[in-house]
Backbone as CSV, one residue per row, in Angstrom:
resi,resn,N_x,N_y,N_z,CA_x,CA_y,CA_z,C_x,C_y,C_z
1,MET,20.441,-15.177,-24.105,20.181,-15.925,-22.881,18.740,-15.737,-22.404
2,ILE,18.251,-14.489,-22.465,16.893,-14.209,-22.024,15.885,-14.943,-22.902
3,ASP,16.170,-14.987,-24.235,15.269,-15.699,-25.146,15.150,-17.170,-24.739
4,SER,16.288,-17.778,-24.453,16.281,-19.193,-24.080,15.549,-19.404,-22.757
5,LEU,15.767,-18.494,-21.817,15.121,-18.618,-20.516,13.610,-18.457,-20.638
6,VAL,13.181,-17.467,-21.431,11.744,-17.267,-21.620,11.123,-18.491,-22.289
7,SER,11.818,-19.030,-23.290,11.312,-20.226,-23.968,11.187,-21.396,-22.999
8,PHE,12.168,-21.525,-22.103,12.122,-22.596,-21.103,10.945,-22.394,-20.150
9,ILE,10.726,-21.149,-19.709,9.647,-20.864,-18.771,8.289,-21.155,-19.407
10,VAL,8.144,-20.726,-20.665,6.887,-20.970,-21.362,6.692,-22.468,-21.588
11,GLY,7.782,-23.155,-21.940,7.690,-24.586,-22.199,7.358,-25.393,-20.966
12,MET,7.939,-25.024,-19.801,7.713,-25.821,-18.598,6.292,-25.663,-18.065
13,SER,5.576,-24.645,-18.561,4.199,-24.432,-18.115,3.198,-24.880,-19.167
14,GLY,3.671,-25.673,-20.122,2.762,-26.181,-21.147,2.333,-25.137,-22.143
15,GLY,3.161,-24.117,-22.346,2.836,-23.070,-23.306,2.088,-21.893,-22.729
16,HIS,1.796,-21.916,-21.426,1.088,-20.820,-20.775,2.110,-19.888,-20.123
17,ALA,2.413,-18.779,-20.795,3.462,-17.888,-20.325,3.137,-17.285,-18.958
18,ALA,1.878,-16.902,-18.741,1.496,-16.294,-17.458,1.749,-17.265,-16.311
19,LEU,1.329,-18.523,-16.486,1.578,-19.536,-15.467,3.073,-19.764,-15.286
20,GLY,3.812,-19.724,-16.382,5.262,-19.905,-16.305,5.928,-18.811,-15.495
21,ILE,5.483,-17.562,-15.683,6.046,-16.448,-14.919,5.775,-16.634,-13.435
22,VAL,4.553,-17.052,-13.109,4.207,-17.265,-11.698,5.067,-18.377,-11.092
23,LEU,5.174,-19.507,-11.792,5.950,-20.639,-11.277,7.427,-20.293,-11.163
24,PHE,7.949,-19.588,-12.166,9.359,-19.202,-12.141,9.642,-18.253,-10.982
25,THR,8.752,-17.291,-10.774,8.927,-16.339,-9.667,8.916,-17.059,-8.326
26,LEU,7.964,-17.969,-8.139,7.879,-18.717,-6.880,9.115,-19.588,-6.665
27,ALA,9.611,-20.203,-7.757,10.782,-21.073,-7.637,12.015,-20.279,-7.223
28,VAL,12.195,-19.120,-7.831,13.369,-18.308,-7.490,13.257,-17.761,-6.074
29,ARG,12.069,-17.302,-5.676,11.908,-16.788,-4.317,12.114,-17.885,-3.283
30,LEU,11.712,-19.112,-3.611,11.965,-20.238,-2.712,13.454,-20.506,-2.615
31,LEU,14.153,-20.379,-3.728,15.602,-20.563,-3.741,16.305,-19.510,-2.887
32,LEU,15.733,-18.301,-2.862,16.341,-17.198,-2.115,15.897,-17.160,-0.650
33,LEU,15.066,-18.107,-0.242,14.540,-18.087,1.121,15.635,-18.102,2.191
34,PRO,16.706,-18.900,2.041,17.766,-18.849,3.064,18.357,-17.463,3.252
35,LEU,18.484,-16.694,2.168,18.991,-15.328,2.292,18.001,-14.449,3.051
36,ALA,16.719,-14.661,2.806,15.707,-13.890,3.518,15.732,-14.197,5.012
37,VAL,15.965,-15.461,5.351,16.056,-15.850,6.765,17.244,-15.163,7.427
38,ARG,18.372,-15.138,6.741,19.551,-14.453,7.282,19.283,-12.970,7.473
39,GLN,18.588,-12.369,6.517,18.273,-10.953,6.616,17.341,-10.687,7.797
40,ALA,16.355,-11.556,7.997,15.431,-11.395,9.123,16.156,-11.587,10.449
41,ARG,17.076,-12.542,10.486,17.849,-12.777,11.704,18.692,-11.550,12.054
42,ALA,19.293,-10.938,11.030,20.105,-9.738,11.251,19.239,-8.578,11.731
43,ALA,18.013,-8.470,11.209,17.113,-7.397,11.633,16.724,-7.565,13.094
44,ARG,16.491,-8.808,13.509,16.148,-9.053,14.919,17.324,-8.718,15.828
45,LEU,18.525,-9.065,15.380,19.706,-8.760,16.178,19.871,-7.255,16.336
46,ARG,19.703,-6.515,15.240,19.838,-5.061,15.314,18.778,-4.467,16.236
47,GLU,17.584,-5.037,16.218,16.525,-4.554,17.103,16.886,-4.824,18.568
48,ARG,17.480,-5.988,18.817,17.867,-6.326,20.191,19.019,-5.455,20.681
49,LEU,19.891,-5.077,19.753,21.050,-4.257,20.125,20.764,-2.759,20.070
50,ALA,19.534,-2.390,19.701,19.200,-0.978,19.505,19.560,-0.093,20.702
51,PRO,19.249,-0.485,21.956,19.621,0.385,23.091,21.125,0.595,23.203
52,ARG,21.899,-0.446,22.979,23.351,-0.321,23.070,23.902,0.483,21.908
53,LEU,23.282,0.373,20.739,23.711,1.178,19.594,23.431,2.657,19.834
54,ARG,22.292,2.945,20.454,21.986,4.340,20.790,23.006,4.893,21.763
55,GLU,23.398,4.075,22.722,24.401,4.513,23.698,25.734,4.799,23.021
56,LEU,26.126,3.952,22.063,27.378,4.186,21.339,27.317,5.480,20.534
57,ARG,26.160,5.750,19.918,26.034,6.980,19.138,26.125,8.214,20.022
58,LYS,25.595,8.105,21.250,25.696,9.229,22.174,27.143,9.462,22.606
59,ARG,27.873,8.377,22.820,29.243,8.490,23.320,30.234,8.883,22.238
60,PHE,30.054,8.323,21.035,31.064,8.516,19.992,30.493,9.165,18.728
61,GLY,29.372,9.856,18.863,28.739,10.466,17.704,29.618,11.465,16.986
62,ARG,30.532,12.093,17.712,31.418,13.096,17.100,32.708,12.490,16.580
63,ASP,32.865,11.189,16.742,34.064,10.483,16.264,33.612,9.300,15.410
64,PRO,33.340,9.537,14.130,32.787,8.476,13.264,33.650,7.222,13.199
65,GLU,34.967,7.393,13.193,35.845,6.222,13.112,35.731,5.372,14.367
66,ARG,35.738,6.022,15.522,35.603,5.287,16.788,34.219,4.624,16.862
67,LEU,33.202,5.344,16.403,31.851,4.793,16.421,31.763,3.548,15.543
68,ALA,32.396,3.592,14.382,32.383,2.444,13.471,33.086,1.248,14.105
69,ARG,34.228,1.498,14.770,34.964,0.411,15.412,34.160,-0.207,16.548
70,GLU,33.577,0.632,17.378,32.809,0.131,18.512,31.557,-0.628,18.042
71,THR,30.936,-0.129,16.981,29.759,-0.806,16.444,30.125,-2.178,15.888
72,SER,31.232,-2.226,15.143,31.684,-3.505,14.591,32.040,-4.481,15.701
73,ALA,32.668,-3.978,16.767,33.036,-4.838,17.892,31.790,-5.381,18.592
74,LEU,30.763,-4.553,18.704,29.525,-4.989,19.350,28.871,-6.111,18.555
75,PHE,28.818,-5.948,17.238,28.228,-6.993,16.402,29.092,-8.247,16.388
76,ALA,30.423,-8.058,16.437,31.329,-9.208,16.425,31.109,-10.094,17.649
77,LYS,30.801,-9.475,18.794,30.522,-10.249,19.998,29.299,-11.142,19.824
78,GLU,28.408,-10.713,18.952,27.192,-11.483,18.701,27.355,-12.418,17.514
79,GLY,28.585,-12.494,16.968,28.833,-13.352,15.815,28.243,-12.828,14.527
80,SER,28.131,-11.503,14.415,27.541,-10.905,13.232,28.340,-9.674,12.833
81,SER,27.772,-8.858,11.945,28.416,-7.622,11.519,27.338,-6.611,11.158
82,PRO,27.684,-5.308,11.115,26.687,-4.292,10.755,26.115,-4.479,9.351
83,LEU,26.848,-5.195,8.477,26.390,-5.400,7.100,25.593,-6.681,6.923
84,ALA,25.375,-7.415,7.997,24.703,-8.715,7.888,23.294,-8.586,7.323
85,GLY,22.619,-7.475,7.591,21.268,-7.305,7.081,21.220,-6.751,5.676
86,ILE,22.361,-6.260,5.180,22.401,-5.641,3.853,22.838,-6.632,2.794
87,LEU,23.863,-7.424,3.097,24.440,-8.328,2.098,23.442,-9.333,1.536
88,PRO,22.593,-9.982,2.363,21.617,-10.902,1.777,20.681,-10.218,0.781
89,GLY,20.301,-8.978,1.094,19.441,-8.245,0.180,20.134,-7.947,-1.136
90,LEU,21.413,-7.570,-1.066,22.168,-7.299,-2.291,22.348,-8.567,-3.116
91,ALA,22.519,-9.698,-2.435,22.715,-10.959,-3.157,21.473,-11.350,-3.950
92,GLN,20.305,-10.853,-3.545,19.073,-11.184,-4.240,18.892,-10.387,-5.522
93,LEU,19.566,-9.245,-5.625,19.315,-8.331,-6.741,19.526,-8.958,-8.118
94,PRO,20.616,-9.725,-8.353,20.774,-10.313,-9.691,19.619,-11.221,-10.082
95,PHE,19.101,-11.996,-9.123,17.988,-12.894,-9.419,16.702,-12.100,-9.693
96,LEU,16.475,-11.056,-8.899,15.288,-10.242,-9.102,15.365,-9.493,-10.428
97,TRP,16.564,-9.041,-10.789,16.754,-8.374,-12.076,16.468,-9.340,-13.221
98,LEU,16.914,-10.584,-13.079,16.691,-11.581,-14.119,15.198,-11.852,-14.292
99,MET,14.472,-11.956,-13.183,13.039,-12.196,-13.272,12.329,-11.034,-13.956
100,LEU,12.761,-9.807,-13.646,12.140,-8.642,-14.266,12.445,-8.587,-15.758
101,ARG,13.659,-8.985,-16.147,14.012,-9.026,-17.567,13.128,-10.015,-18.320
102,VAL,12.873,-11.146,-17.693,12.001,-12.140,-18.318,10.599,-11.566,-18.511
103,ALA,10.102,-10.900,-17.473,8.733,-10.389,-17.506,8.557,-9.228,-18.472
104,THR,9.647,-8.549,-18.835,9.543,-7.406,-19.739,10.153,-7.700,-21.100
105,HIS,10.388,-8.956,-21.403,10.998,-9.303,-22.688,10.062,-8.897,-23.825
106,PRO,10.549,-8.147,-24.800,9.653,-7.549,-25.800,9.129,-8.509,-26.861
107,THR,9.862,-9.570,-27.171,9.445,-10.420,-28.292,8.996,-11.809,-27.864
108,ALA,9.645,-12.401,-26.886,9.343,-13.780,-26.526,7.933,-13.941,-25.966
109,LEU,7.359,-12.860,-25.426,6.020,-12.938,-24.849,4.935,-12.562,-25.857
110,ALA,5.344,-12.249,-27.080,4.362,-11.882,-28.097,3.412,-13.049,-28.354
111,GLY,2.117,-12.744,-28.390,1.117,-13.780,-28.635,0.631,-14.477,-27.389
112,HIS,1.238,-14.178,-26.240,0.809,-14.784,-24.970,-0.054,-13.789,-24.199
113,ASP,-1.035,-14.286,-23.494,-1.957,-13.403,-22.782,-2.377,-14.009,-21.451
114,LEU,-3.025,-13.182,-20.657,-3.626,-13.615,-19.388,-5.115,-13.301,-19.467
115,PHE,-5.927,-14.333,-19.688,-7.368,-14.164,-19.838,-7.711,-13.113,-20.895
116,GLY,-6.957,-13.146,-21.981,-7.225,-12.242,-23.095,-6.433,-10.963,-23.082
117,ALA,-5.753,-10.641,-21.993,-4.950,-9.425,-21.905,-3.513,-9.740,-22.324
118,PRO,-2.983,-9.073,-23.356,-1.623,-9.364,-23.835,-0.569,-9.127,-22.757
119,LEU,0.267,-10.118,-22.519,1.293,-10.003,-21.485,2.357,-8.972,-21.836
120,GLY,2.558,-8.727,-23.123,3.628,-7.817,-23.530,3.211,-6.373,-23.661
121,GLN,1.961,-6.035,-23.324,1.491,-4.661,-23.491,1.330,-3.951,-22.150
122,GLN,1.519,-2.623,-22.184,1.289,-1.786,-21.005,-0.191,-1.416,-20.932
123,VAL,-0.585,-0.856,-19.801,-1.994,-0.527,-19.611,-2.454,0.526,-20.614
124,ALA,-1.575,1.464,-20.971,-1.966,2.494,-21.938,-2.262,1.868,-23.299
125,ALA,-1.440,0.898,-23.702,-1.661,0.226,-24.985,-2.930,-0.619,-24.940
126,VAL,-3.197,-1.240,-23.804,-4.414,-2.037,-23.657,-5.645,-1.148,-23.789
127,ILE,-5.611,0.026,-23.164,-6.737,0.959,-23.269,-6.913,1.424,-24.706
128,ALA,-5.782,1.728,-25.376,-5.846,2.215,-26.753,-6.426,1.163,-27.694
129,HIS,-6.087,-0.107,-27.472,-6.526,-1.167,-28.382,-7.908,-1.722,-28.044
130,TYR,-8.220,-1.799,-26.753,-9.446,-2.484,-26.348,-10.465,-1.564,-25.671
131,GLY,-10.010,-0.424,-25.140,-10.906,0.481,-24.436,-11.014,0.147,-22.952
132,LEU,-11.630,1.061,-22.203,-11.756,0.872,-20.757,-12.772,-0.216,-20.415
133,ALA,-13.842,-0.287,-21.189,-14.880,-1.290,-20.929,-14.572,-2.556,-21.718
134,SER,-13.507,-3.236,-21.304,-13.093,-4.439,-22.026,-12.515,-5.453,-21.051
135,GLY,-12.510,-6.713,-21.469,-11.949,-7.778,-20.646,-10.469,-7.606,-20.390
136,PRO,-9.659,-7.304,-21.439,-8.220,-7.139,-21.219,-7.895,-6.039,-20.214
137,PHE,-8.619,-4.898,-20.280,-8.351,-3.844,-19.314,-8.778,-4.275,-17.911
138,SER,-9.855,-5.028,-17.818,-10.308,-5.504,-16.508,-9.257,-6.394,-15.855
139,VAL,-8.593,-7.224,-16.664,-7.529,-8.086,-16.136,-6.394,-7.232,-15.593
140,PHE,-5.979,-6.229,-16.393,-4.898,-5.347,-15.956,-5.307,-4.602,-14.691
141,ALA,-6.559,-4.113,-14.653,-7.040,-3.371,-13.482,-7.057,-4.258,-12.247
142,LEU,-7.454,-5.528,-12.412,-7.487,-6.450,-11.281,-6.090,-6.670,-10.715
143,VAL,-5.100,-6.820,-11.606,-3.717,-6.989,-11.155,-3.270,-5.766,-10.349
144,LEU,-3.622,-4.558,-10.827,-3.235,-3.335,-10.127,-3.943,-3.215,-8.776
145,VAL,-5.208,-3.619,-8.721,-5.943,-3.567,-7.454,-5.324,-4.527,-6.439
146,LEU,-5.007,-5.732,-6.891,-4.376,-6.704,-5.995,-3.014,-6.199,-5.525
147,MET,-2.282,-5.546,-6.419,-0.982,-4.993,-6.031,-1.137,-3.879,-5.007
148,ALA,-2.190,-3.070,-5.148,-2.434,-2.004,-4.177,-2.722,-2.592,-2.791
149,VAL,-3.479,-3.679,-2.748,-3.762,-4.347,-1.472,-2.481,-4.886,-0.856
150,VAL,-1.656,-5.553,-1.684,-0.392,-6.105,-1.191,0.523,-4.991,-0.711
151,ALA,0.574,-3.880,-1.456,1.421,-2.749,-1.061,0.971,-2.173,0.279
152,TRP,-0.340,-2.093,0.490,-0.855,-1.579,1.759,-0.477,-2.499,2.915
153,LEU,-0.632,-3.811,2.721,-0.252,-4.766,3.762,1.256,-4.706,4.031
154,SER,2.041,-4.612,2.961,3.495,-4.541,3.119,3.904,-3.271,3.843
155,SER,3.223,-2.164,3.523,3.525,-0.896,4.190,3.253,-0.986,5.688
156,ARG,2.183,-1.653,6.060,1.874,-1.835,7.483,2.949,-2.679,8.165
157,THR,3.406,-3.724,7.474,4.442,-4.585,8.047,5.741,-3.815,8.238
158,VAL,6.101,-3.028,7.234,7.330,-2.236,7.322,7.227,-1.222,8.450
159,ARG,6.077,-0.545,8.557,5.905,0.477,9.592,6.024,-0.129,10.986
160,SER,5.482,-1.316,11.160,5.530,-1.950,12.484,6.935,-2.428,12.846
161,SER,7.802,-2.612,11.853,9.156,-3.092,12.114,10.139,-1.969,12.397
162,LEU,9.731,-0.731,12.142,10.627,0.401,12.360,10.709,0.728,13.840
163,THR,11.894,1.140,14.251,12.115,1.501,15.653,12.438,2.988,15.764
164,GLU,12.244,3.531,16.965,12.431,4.961,17.165,13.883,5.411,17.030
165,ASP,14.818,4.469,17.160,16.223,4.853,17.056,16.655,5.035,15.598
166,GLN,15.810,4.639,14.651,16.148,4.811,13.250,15.874,6.249,12.818
167,PRO,16.597,6.732,11.802,16.417,8.123,11.361,14.962,8.424,11.005
168,GLU,14.546,9.637,11.318,13.155,10.023,11.070,12.806,9.953,9.584
169,LEU,13.771,10.346,8.738,13.528,10.309,7.299,13.246,8.884,6.833
170,MET,13.998,7.920,7.370,13.776,6.525,7.006,12.392,6.070,7.455
171,ARG,11.992,6.482,8.655,10.691,6.065,9.176,9.534,6.652,8.364
172,LYS,9.803,7.760,7.684,8.770,8.361,6.844,8.737,7.730,5.446
173,ILE,9.916,7.436,4.914,10.007,6.965,3.531,9.763,5.467,3.417
174,ALA,10.313,4.676,4.345,10.255,3.214,4.238,8.832,2.678,4.035
175,PRO,7.814,3.168,4.767,6.462,2.632,4.553,5.891,2.954,3.170
176,LEU,6.478,3.926,2.475,5.978,4.300,1.147,6.612,3.478,0.034
177,LEU,7.744,2.847,0.319,8.472,2.123,-0.725,7.660,0.989,-1.371
178,PRO,6.855,0.227,-0.617,6.085,-0.839,-1.280,5.193,-0.354,-2.405
179,TYR,4.771,0.908,-2.345,3.911,1.425,-3.400,4.677,1.687,-4.695
180,GLY,6.013,1.627,-4.637,6.800,1.790,-5.843,6.523,0.687,-6.854
181,SER,6.269,-0.526,-6.362,5.948,-1.640,-7.262,4.621,-1.403,-7.974
182,LEU,3.691,-0.779,-7.283,2.395,-0.469,-7.896,2.572,0.530,-9.029
183,VAL,3.392,1.546,-8.799,3.658,2.539,-9.840,4.359,1.884,-11.028
184,ALA,5.330,1.001,-10.733,6.049,0.316,-11.809,5.105,-0.553,-12.637
185,ALA,4.189,-1.251,-11.973,3.258,-2.131,-12.687,2.332,-1.349,-13.603
186,ALA,2.078,-0.082,-13.255,1.179,0.738,-14.062,1.828,1.189,-15.365
187,VAL,3.152,1.156,-15.445,3.835,1.630,-16.654,4.581,0.517,-17.383
188,LEU,4.702,-0.661,-16.766,5.393,-1.789,-17.392,4.375,-2.731,-18.026
189,PRO,4.834,-3.653,-18.881,3.919,-4.635,-19.480,3.218,-5.479,-18.419
190,LEU,2.112,-6.069,-18.807,1.316,-6.878,-17.881,2.138,-8.017,-17.296
191,ALA,3.028,-8.601,-18.080,3.866,-9.688,-17.571,4.685,-9.226,-16.380
192,ALA,5.217,-8.003,-16.456,5.984,-7.457,-15.335,5.086,-7.213,-14.137
193,GLY,3.862,-6.732,-14.392,2.921,-6.531,-13.297,2.579,-7.834,-12.609
194,LEU,2.432,-8.892,-13.391,2.149,-10.210,-12.817,3.314,-10.683,-11.962
195,TYR,4.533,-10.511,-12.472,5.717,-10.876,-11.688,5.787,-10.072,-10.399
196,LEU,5.564,-8.743,-10.503,5.649,-7.895,-9.313,4.579,-8.261,-8.292
197,LEU,3.400,-8.621,-8.769,2.324,-9.025,-7.855,2.719,-10.273,-7.079
198,VAL,3.201,-11.275,-7.777,3.589,-12.526,-7.116,4.771,-12.289,-6.177
199,SER,5.763,-11.533,-6.649,6.970,-11.321,-5.864,6.695,-10.504,-4.602
200,THR,5.922,-9.418,-4.732,5.633,-8.585,-3.558,4.708,-9.296,-2.579
201,ALA,3.785,-10.111,-3.099,2.926,-10.887,-2.207,3.758,-11.895,-1.423
202,TRP,4.717,-12.530,-2.101,5.618,-13.457,-1.416,6.407,-12.717,-0.335
203,THR,6.950,-11.555,-0.685,7.747,-10.791,0.268,6.939,-10.405,1.497
204,THR,5.704,-9.959,1.282,4.846,-9.562,2.396,4.542,-10.747,3.307
205,GLY,4.193,-11.873,2.714,3.931,-13.064,3.518,5.179,-13.568,4.220
206,GLU,6.294,-13.503,3.515,7.563,-13.952,4.079,7.932,-13.137,5.309
207,ARG,7.782,-11.828,5.214,8.094,-10.958,6.361,7.202,-11.260,7.542
208,ALA,5.919,-11.469,7.266,4.975,-11.739,8.350,5.307,-13.044,9.063
209,VAL,5.665,-14.069,8.296,5.986,-15.382,8.880,7.297,-15.315,9.661
210,LEU,8.337,-14.729,9.051,9.639,-14.691,9.697,9.636,-13.803,10.946
211,ALA,8.719,-12.834,10.977,8.662,-11.945,12.136,8.084,-12.619,13.368
212,THR,7.381,-13.729,13.166,6.698,-14.373,14.298,7.307,-15.729,14.660
213,ARG,8.325,-16.161,13.923,8.902,-17.470,14.190,10.350,-17.345,14.645
214,PRO,10.798,-18.261,15.509,12.213,-18.245,15.916,13.117,-18.590,14.738
215,LEU,14.248,-17.884,14.659,15.164,-18.084,13.539,16.473,-18.709,14.028
């Protein structure tokens, strides 16, 4: 199935695999936009209910079952549920996994490159074959630099969305999570780095737009 999908992606871009990965990533993220809107709506609701949720935790913190019931009842009054912000994210995982499989396919991307840098090779292999002072390594380095910028912007967005009622550990870890994509891009093939760059840039822009518009 992956072979056929990769062939389709390469074919729809006129034989340019890098362009195909970008177009495919954008198409899937556009398809998943309604789920992102639902997730953003749920996040706003939780932020609005934060004072009442804190009050429930103070009253029923020692009775987890009662706390769960009261929390569910509070969300039900608003026509939502405590899982409303989680389920849309989980629904995206199969599509994101599929995109990553395409970007890391070992054989279908053979012979395809991005400005001379092989899409199927990792940065270590690029250095070994071409050296540090080479065009292919420069392409890989540029992708990593752009990903670092996107990760920094995403980290700022995540940090600004955190509230004081959330666990301290979450408030410390959540802003660091965007940098995980940068680490992954450094050890995965260039095609995966290209996918991660496009996908994380979309996510960062999506969060910024949805945070400022009525849903």
